[in-house]
C-alpha positions in Angstrom: 14.0 7.4 -10.8 11.1 5.6 -9.3 8.3 7.6 -7.6 6.3 6.5 -4.6 2.7 5.4 -4.9 1.3 5.5 -1.4 -1.8 3.5 -0.5 -3.5 3.6 2.9 -6.0 1.0 3.7 -8.2 2.9 6.1 -11.3 0.8 6.8 -14.0 -1.4 5.4 -17.8 -1.7 6.1 -20.7 -4.1 5.5 -18.4 -7.1 5.1 -20.0 -10.6 4.9 -20.1 -12.6 8.1 -18.1 -15.8 7.3 -17.6 -17.2 10.8 -20.1 -19.0 13.0 -20.3 -16.1 15.5 -21.6 -13.8 12.8 -18.4 -11.9 12.3 -15.2 -12.2 10.2 -11.5 -11.8 10.7 -10.7 -9.7 7.7 -7.4 -8.7 6.1 -6.5 -7.2 2.7 -3.9 -8.3 0.1 -2.6 -5.6 -2.3 -1.1 -6.2 -5.7 -0.4 -4.0 -8.7 0.1 -4.8 -12.4 3.4 -2.9 -12.5 5.2 -4.6 -9.5 5.8 -8.1 -8.3 5.7 -6.8 -4.7 2.5 -7.5 -2.7 1.5 -6.3 0.7 -0.9 -7.6 3.4 -2.7 -5.8 6.2 -3.0 -7.1 9.7 -5.9 -9.3 10.6 -8.7 -7.5 12.4 -10.5 -10.1 14.6 -14.2 -10.6 14.9 -15.5 -7.6 13.0 -17.5 -6.6 9.9 -16.2 -3.0 10.1 -12.4 -3.3 10.4 -10.2 -0.3 10.8 -6.6 -0.9 9.6 -5.2 2.6 8.9 -2.1 0.9 7.3 0.0 2.6 4.6 2.0 0.7 1.9 4.3 2.2 -0.7 5.1 1.0 -4.2 7.8 2.6 -6.3 7.1 3.2 -10.0 8.4 5.4 -12.8 4.7 5.9 -13.9 1.5 5.4 -12.1 0.0 3.2 -14.8 -1.8 0.0 -14.4 -4.2 -1.6 -12.0 -4.3 -1.8 -8.2 -6.0 -5.0 -7.0 -7.2 -5.5 -3.4 -8.6 -8.8 -2.2 -10.3 -9.1 1.1 -10.1 -12.4 3.0 -11.5 -13.8 6.2 -8.7 -15.5 8.2 -9.6 -19.0 9.4 -7.3 -20.7 11.9 -8.1 -24.3 11.1 -9.1 -24.2 7.4 -8.5 -22.3 4.2 -9.2 -18.5 4.4 -12.6 -17.4 3.0 -12.7 -14.9 0.2 -14.7 -11.7 1.0 -14.4 -9.8 -2.3 -12.1 -7.7 -4.4 -11.6 -4.2 -5.7 -9.7 -3.2 -8.9 -8.7 0.4 -9.4 -7.4 1.7 -12.7 -4.5 4.0 -11.8 -4.0 5.3 -15.4 -6.3 8.3 -14.8 -4.4 9.5 -11.6 -2.9 12.9 -12.1 0.5 13.8 -10.7 0.3 14.9 -7.0 -3.3 13.7 -6.7 -4.5 12.5 -3.3 -7.7 10.5 -3.5 -9.7 9.5 -0.4 -12.7 7.4 -1.4 -14.9 4.4 -0.7 -14.8 1.6 -3.3 -17.4 -1.1 -3.6 -16.1 -4.7 -3.5 -17.0 -7.0 -6.3 -17.8 -10.7 -6.3 -20.1 -12.0 -3.6 -18.4 -14.3 -1.1 -18.8 -18.0 -2.0 -20.3 -19.0 1.4 -23.2 -16.5 0.8 -23.9 -17.5 -2.9 -27.0 -19.5 -3.9 -28.9 -18.4 -0.8 -32.3 -16.7 -1.0 -30.9 -13.4 0.3 -28.0 -12.0 -1.8 -25.4 -10.3 0.4 -23.3 -7.4 -0.8 -19.6 -8.0 -0.4 -19.2 -4.5 1.3 -16.9 -1.6 0.6 -13.4 -0.4 1.4 -12.0 3.1 2.1 -8.6 3.9 0.6 -6.3 6.9 0.4 -4.2 6.9 -2.7 -1.4 9.4 -3.3 0.9 9.6 -6.3 3.2 12.7 -6.2 4.4 12.2 -9.8 7.9 13.1 -10.8 9.9 13.8 -7.7 12.7 16.4 -8.3 15.8 16.1 -6.2 16.5 19.6 -5.1 19.8 18.7 -3.5 21.7 17.7 -6.7 23.1 21.2 -7.0 24.4 21.1 -3.5 26.6 18.0 -4.2 30.3 19.2 -4.1 32.7 18.2 -6.8 35.6 15.8 -6.0 38.0 18.8 -6.1 35.8 20.7 -3.5 35.6 17.6 -1.3 39.4 17.3 -1.3 39.8 21.0 -0.4 37.3 20.9 2.5 37.9 17.4 4.0 40.8 15.4 5.1 40.3 11.7 4.7 41.7 8.8 6.7 45.0 10.3 7.8 43.7 12.2 10.8 40.8 10.1 12.1 41.9 6.7 11.0 40.8 4.4 8.2 37.5 5.5 6.6 37.1 8.6 8.8 37.0 12.2 7.7 36.8 15.6 9.3 36.1 19.2 8.2 39.3 21.3 7.6 38.9 24.8 8.9 
């Protein structure tokens, strides 16, 4: 049974200004090493301090591997600009751990490289929750086929596919 790994992209700060107006239109792409599924946040327009507060869920048997987040600046008429990335090793996460933390972005954006003033790629705040093994407490409540036949009348009374409780 797969368990949910919930990641909330809360906000970012000190992002590089990639547009002529001195701002960026940032968004985040999420990937993991244990799933082919990837997610993308909404684009926050004209800001260096975006607030997304968006939650995404991966399902995994174990919380093992790497979570990679890449930040991009959306450009309408050209290729999106790379803002930086963050890689988080999930192997050390304990079951039922909730982590709310800031992570520094790596790799200076290309537009700011080779300039006299080095610009930090910024940081991103995430909430990561992995509940671990989820126990289905309702399995004991599932009636057997014999009990179902004793308590329900199928199809004959309500029509095809219907059922009702017999009192």
